[in-house]
C-alpha positions in Angstrom: -2.4 76.8 151.2 -2.5 80.3 149.7 0.9 81.7 148.6 -0.4 85.2 148.0 -1.4 86.1 151.4 2.1 87.0 152.8 2.9 90.7 153.2 6.6 90.0 154.0 9.2 92.1 152.1 10.5 89.9 149.3 14.2 88.8 149.6 16.3 90.2 146.7 18.1 87.4 144.7 19.9 89.9 142.4 19.2 92.8 140.1 17.8 91.9 136.7 20.7 92.1 134.2 20.9 94.4 131.2 19.6 91.9 128.5 17.1 90.5 131.0 15.8 94.1 131.6 15.2 94.2 127.8 12.7 91.5 128.4 11.2 92.5 131.6 10.2 95.9 130.1 8.7 94.4 126.9 6.6 92.0 129.1 5.5 94.9 131.4 4.2 96.7 128.3 2.7 93.6 126.6 5.0 93.6 123.7 6.6 90.2 124.3 4.9 87.8 126.6 7.0 84.6 126.5 9.3 82.3 124.8 8.7 78.5 124.8 9.7 75.0 124.0 7.5 72.0 123.5 8.9 68.4 123.8 7.2 65.3 122.7 7.8 62.6 125.4 7.1 58.9 124.9 6.6 57.1 128.2 6.4 53.4 128.7 3.2 52.6 130.6 4.8 49.6 132.5 7.5 52.0 133.9 4.9 54.0 135.7 4.1 51.0 137.8 1.6 52.2 140.5 2.2 55.8 139.8 -0.1 57.9 137.6 1.3 60.0 134.9 0.0 63.1 136.6 2.0 62.2 139.7 5.1 61.3 137.9 5.2 64.5 135.8 4.4 66.8 138.9 7.2 65.0 140.9 9.6 65.4 138.0 8.8 69.0 137.6 9.3 69.7 141.3 12.7 68.0 141.0 13.5 70.2 138.0 12.6 73.4 139.8 15.1 72.6 142.5 17.8 71.9 140.0 17.6 75.4 138.6 17.7 78.4 141.0 16.2 80.8 138.3 13.0 78.7 138.5 12.7 79.5 142.3 12.4 83.4 141.7 9.8 86.0 140.9 10.4 89.5 139.4 9.6 92.8 141.1 9.7 96.3 139.5 9.2 95.4 135.9 7.6 98.9 135.4 10.7 100.6 137.0 14.3 101.3 135.9 15.7 98.8 138.3 13.8 95.4 138.4 15.0 92.6 140.6 14.7 88.8 140.9 13.3 87.9 144.3 13.4 84.5 146.1 10.0 82.8 146.5 9.5 80.9 149.8 7.2 78.3 148.2 5.8 77.4 144.8 2.3 76.1 144.2 2.7 73.7 141.2 -1.1 73.6 140.7 -0.7 77.3 139.5 2.2 76.4 137.2 1.2 73.0 135.8 -2.0 72.4 133.7 -3.3 69.4 131.7 -4.9 69.5 128.4 -6.8 66.3 127.7 -8.0 65.7 124.0 -9.5 63.2 121.8 -6.9 61.5 119.5 -8.6 60.3 116.4 -6.1 61.3 113.8 -2.3 62.1 114.1 -3.2 65.7 113.1 -5.3 66.2 116.2 -2.2 66.5 118.4 -0.7 69.3 116.4 -4.1 71.1 116.2 -4.5 71.0 120.0 -0.8 72.2 120.4 -1.3 75.0 118.1 -4.4 76.2 120.0 -2.7 76.0 123.3 0.3 77.9 122.2 -1.6 80.6 120.6 -3.7 81.1 123.9 -0.5 81.1 125.9 1.1 83.8 123.7 -1.7 86.1 124.3 -1.4 85.9 128.1 1.0 87.9 130.3 2.5 86.5 133.4 0.2 87.3 136.4 1.4 88.4 139.8 5.0 87.7 138.7 6.4 89.1 142.0 4.8 86.3 144.0 4.6 83.6 141.2 7.4 82.4 138.8 7.2 83.5 135.2 6.8 80.1 133.6 4.1 77.4 133.0 4.0 73.7 132.2 1.3 72.5 130.0 0.8 68.8 129.4 -1.1 67.8 126.4 -2.4 64.2 126.9 -4.8 62.1 124.8 -7.9 60.8 126.5 -7.5 57.2 127.6 -10.5 56.2 125.5 -9.1 57.6 122.3 -5.5 56.9 122.7 -4.3 53.8 120.8 -3.7 50.7 123.0 0.0 50.6 122.8 2.7 50.0 125.3 3.7 53.7 125.2 2.0 56.9 126.0 3.0 60.1 123.9 2.5 63.5 125.5 3.6 67.0 124.6 4.9 69.0 127.5 4.9 72.8 126.8 7.4 74.8 128.9 6.4 78.5 128.5 8.7 81.0 130.1 9.3 84.7 130.5 12.3 85.6 128.2 14.0 87.2 131.4 14.3 83.6 132.7 16.2 82.2 129.9 17.2 82.2 126.2 16.2 79.6 123.6 18.8 77.0 124.8 17.5 77.3 128.3 14.3 75.6 127.1 16.4 72.6 125.8 18.3 72.6 129.2 15.0 72.5 131.0 13.7 69.6 129.0 16.9 67.7 129.4 16.6 68.1 133.2 13.0 67.2 133.2 13.7 64.0 131.2 16.3 63.0 133.6 13.9 63.5 136.5 11.3 61.4 134.7 13.7 58.6 134.2 15.5 58.9 137.6 12.9 60.1 140.1 14.7 61.4 143.3 13.4 62.2 146.7 11.9 65.6 147.1 11.0 66.0 150.8 10.0 69.6 150.4 7.3 68.9 148.0 3.8 68.1 149.4 1.7 66.2 146.7 -1.6 66.8 148.6 -1.2 70.5 148.5 0.9 70.7 145.4 3.3 73.0 147.2 7.1 72.9 146.8 8.9 74.6 149.7 12.2 76.3 148.9 14.3 75.9 151.9 17.6 76.6 150.4 18.1 79.9 148.6 20.7 79.2 145.8 22.5 81.9 144.0 21.3 82.8 140.6 23.5 82.4 137.4 25.3 85.6 136.7 23.8 87.9 134.1 25.4 88.1 130.6 27.4 91.4 131.3 29.2 89.6 134.2 30.1 86.6 132.0 31.3 88.2 128.7 33.5 91.3 128.3 32.0 92.9 125.4 34.4 94.9 123.1 32.9 98.0 121.7 34.7 99.5 118.7 34.5 103.1 117.9 32.6 102.0 114.7 29.9 100.3 116.8 29.8 103.3 119.2 29.4 105.9 116.4 26.8 103.8 114.7 24.8 103.5 117.8 25.0 107.3 118.4 23.8 107.9 114.8 20.9 105.5 115.1 19.8 107.0 118.3 20.3 110.8 117.8 20.7 111.6 114.1 17.8 113.5 112.5 15.4 111.2 110.6 15.7 113.2 107.3 19.5 112.6 107.3 18.9 108.8 107.8 16.5 108.7 105.0 18.7 110.6 102.7 21.4 107.9 103.1 19.3 104.6 103.4 15.6 104.3 102.8 13.7 102.4 105.6 13.0 98.7 105.0 9.4 97.5 104.5 8.6 96.1 108.0 4.8 96.2 108.1 2.5 98.6 110.2 4.0 100.9 112.8 4.5 99.7 116.4 1.2 99.8 118.4 0.7 99.8 122.1 -1.7 96.7 121.8 -0.2 93.9 120.1 -2.4 91.7 118.1 -2.7 88.1 119.2 0.0 85.7 117.9 -1.1 83.2 115.1 0.9 80.0 114.8 1.4 77.4 112.2 3.2 74.3 113.1 5.3 72.6 110.3 6.9 69.3 110.8 9.5 67.6 108.5 10.4 63.9 108.6 13.9 62.7 109.4 14.3 61.7 105.8 13.5 65.1 104.5 15.6 66.9 107.1 18.6 64.6 106.3 18.3 65.4 102.6 17.8 69.1 103.4 21.1 69.1 105.5 23.0 67.3 102.8 21.9 70.0 100.3 22.9 72.7 102.7 26.4 71.2 103.0 26.7 71.0 99.4 26.0 74.7 99.0 28.0 75.8 101.9 25.2 76.9 104.1 23.1 75.8 107.1 19.4 75.7 107.9 19.2 79.1 109.5 20.4 81.1 106.4 18.3 78.9 104.2 15.1 79.5 106.2 15.8 83.3 105.9 16.1 83.2 102.2 12.9 81.1 101.9 11.0 83.7 103.8 12.6 86.4 101.7 11.7 84.5 98.5 8.1 84.0 99.6 7.6 87.7 100.6 9.2 89.0 97.4 6.8 86.7 95.3 3.6 87.5 97.2 3.7 91.1 98.3 2.1 93.6 95.8 4.5 94.7 92.9 3.1 98.3 93.6 4.6 98.3 97.2 7.5 100.7 97.6 10.6 98.5 98.2 13.4 101.1 98.1 14.5 100.1 101.5 14.2 96.3 100.9 13.7 93.9 103.8 15.5 93.4 107.0 15.6 90.3 109.3 17.4 89.2 112.4 19.1 86.1 113.7 19.6 85.6 117.5 23.1 84.2 118.1 23.8 82.3 121.3 26.9 83.4 123.2 27.2 80.2 125.1 30.1 79.1 122.7 32.2 81.9 124.3 31.9 80.6 127.7 34.4 78.4 129.4 33.2 74.7 129.5 34.2 74.5 133.2 31.8 77.4 133.9 32.6 81.1 134.6 31.2 82.6 137.8 29.2 79.4 138.4 27.6 79.5 134.9 27.9 76.2 132.9 27.0 76.7 129.3 25.4 73.2 129.0 23.6 73.1 132.3 22.5 76.6 133.4 19.4 78.5 132.3 20.0 82.1 131.5 20.0 84.7 128.8 23.2 84.8 126.9 22.7 86.0 123.3 23.1 88.8 120.8 21.2 89.5 117.5 22.4 90.0 113.9 20.5 92.1 111.5 20.4 91.3 107.7 19.4 93.7 105.1 18.1 92.5 101.6 18.5 95.1 99.1 15.9 96.1 96.5 17.9 94.6 93.7 17.8 91.3 95.5 14.0 91.4 95.5 14.0 92.2 91.8 16.3 89.2 91.1 13.8 87.0 92.9 10.8 88.5 91.1 12.2 88.2 87.7 14.5 85.2 87.5 16.2 84.4 84.3 16.1 80.7 83.5 13.1 79.1 85.0 12.7 77.0 88.0 16.4 75.7 88.0 17.7 79.3 88.0 15.3 80.2 90.8 16.7 77.4 92.9 20.1 78.3 92.2 19.4 81.9 93.3 18.0 80.6 96.7 21.1 78.7 97.3 23.4 81.5 96.2 21.6 83.9 98.7 21.7 81.3 101.5 25.3 80.7 101.0 26.1 84.4 101.1 24.0 85.0 104.2 25.8 82.0 105.9 29.1 83.8 105.2 27.7 86.9 106.7 26.6 85.1 109.9 30.0 83.4 110.3 31.8 86.8 110.0 29.5 88.0 112.9 30.3 85.1 115.0 34.0 85.5 114.3 33.8 89.1 115.5 32.2 88.3 118.8 32.2 89.5 121.5 32.5 92.9 119.6 28.8 93.8 119.6 26.6 96.7 120.3 24.7 94.8 123.1 27.6 96.0 125.2 26.0 99.4 125.0 22.9 98.3 126.8 24.2 99.9 130.0 23.7 103.3 128.4 19.9 102.8 128.3 18.6 104.1 131.8 15.0 103.3 131.3 13.8 100.4 128.9 10.1 101.0 129.6 10.4 104.6 128.5 12.4 103.7 125.4 9.7 101.3 124.2 6.9 103.8 124.8 8.8 106.4 122.5 8.9 103.8 119.8 5.0 103.6 119.6 3.9 104.9 116.3 7.4 104.4 114.6 8.6 101.8 112.1 9.5 98.3 113.3 13.0 97.4 113.1 12.7 94.0 111.3 10.5 92.3 108.8 10.9 88.9 110.3 13.1 86.8 112.5 14.5 83.3 112.3 15.4 81.8 115.7 16.4 78.4 116.7 18.0 76.3 119.4 20.3 74.2 117.3 20.8 70.5 117.2 20.6 68.6 120.6 20.8 65.1 121.8 18.7 63.6 124.7 19.3 60.6 126.8 17.0 57.6 126.4 16.2 55.4 129.3 13.6 53.0 130.4 10.7 55.3 131.6 10.8 57.9 128.8 12.4 59.3 125.9 12.1 62.6 123.9 11.1 62.3 120.3 10.4 65.8 119.1 11.0 69.4 120.0 9.3 72.8 119.0 10.8 76.1 119.8 8.6 79.1 119.8 9.0 82.8 120.1 6.1 85.2 119.6 5.3 87.8 117.0 6.2 91.1 118.7 4.5 94.3 118.5 8.0 95.8 118.3 9.4 93.7 115.5 8.4 90.9 113.4 6.4 87.7 112.7 7.6 84.3 113.5 6.8 80.6 112.8 7.3 77.4 114.6 9.1 74.5 112.8 9.9 71.0 114.0 12.7 69.2 112.2 13.1 65.5 112.3 
C-alpha cells in the first residue's frame, strides 16, 4: 500500500505554534534536524510467548501512536511564514520503524553501534514531512547468535523526532507510553501487521501550542533589551560588551554532528548528587562549569577572550501548567513544546581564575563548586521570574526562515548548551522494564556543540 499516491488536499489540524515555528524553520534550512531520546529496554523472553520481538514492538508503537495525537500528523509549509500541522489518514510503520542488528561481543559494542546510528540520524532531515510524520523509531538488537543466553533480552529503542513535535520531556512521555504498551498490549483493530499500515480513523485535536497555555509577561526591560539586540548598530553593542567566543560564524551547510556517549554508574551518580547537595547546586550547573573549565584549560592562551563564553540552559515550563490540564494539555501525559531558554555569560576574569588557580588541585575543585553554586542560584532566579520571558516576543517575528537566513555569516549566540530531561521513574512489569535513558540534541549550525550523557 502506497501512502504517497494520494493528491487529496490535506486536512489542517491546527497552525504550527510560535515556538514550534522556531523549529520548523530551522529544520527547513537544515540547521536543526531532530531531538531524540533512546531508552534501554530489558524484555523477558518468556513474556513474548508465541509473539516475536519485532511484532511486539511494532504493535506497541501502533498503540503508542494512537495515544498521542501529535504523532498522527505531518507538517506543510515549513518554508513559508505559516506552517500547519495536517492530519494523516494512515501511517506506514515500515517507513517509521527500522531494526539495527549487531554482534554483541563486548558491552562496549552496544554503545558503539548506538553512537553510529545517532550520528547518522542527526545528519538526515525528515523526508516528505507533509505526508509522513517527523519521527523515527530505531531498534538496536543484538544478533541471536551473539547475545548471551539469558532469560532477558536487552534492546535500545531510539525515538528520534522533529523538535516541532515535542520538547525533551516529550521523549520521556513517549517512552513511558511505549513501555505501558509493551507491558499491556491492547487491541489495535486499525493496524494491519501484514501491510504495516496504521489507519487513523479518528482525528483527535492536537495539544494547544505554548502561547495558548501560558500567559507570558513581558516587562519593559525585556522589551527594550529585545529591541536593542535586534536593531542597535553593531558598533554600539561592541562598545558596551565584547562578543563572546562562540566558534566559527554561522554557515548555511552545517557539519555533521559527532557524538560521544558517556555513562556513569548508579554509585558514581549517587555520590555526584550528594556532592551537589553539599555545595548547594544541581547537575545542570555542574555540567556547565565542567564544560567551562575544560574549554578554559584547553583553548589557546593567545585567543581573544575579551567577551568570555556564553552558554544556554533550556528550561521546561511544564511546572507552570495545572496538573489537571489546561485546554486539554496534561503536563505529565501530553507531548508538546513547552520551554524557554536561559543564557549564561562567563566573564574573562572567570576564565583567568580557572587558568591560574591559586592553591593547586584542591583550590581548583573549590572553584568549580563555587561557580556551580553561583550558576545554580542564577537558574533559580530565572525559574522564579517565569513566565516573564522574551519568548513572549516570538509573535513579533513574522518570518523565521528569513530571520535565520539573515544570520548566516554572523556570530553564533552561544558557545555550548547543556540540556536534560530531568529525573523520571518508569513502571516495571512482567514483560519489560526500562533500565537506561539517553537524551540527545544536535550540534546546531546556529548555536553550539552538545554531548549525550547517561546517568545511572
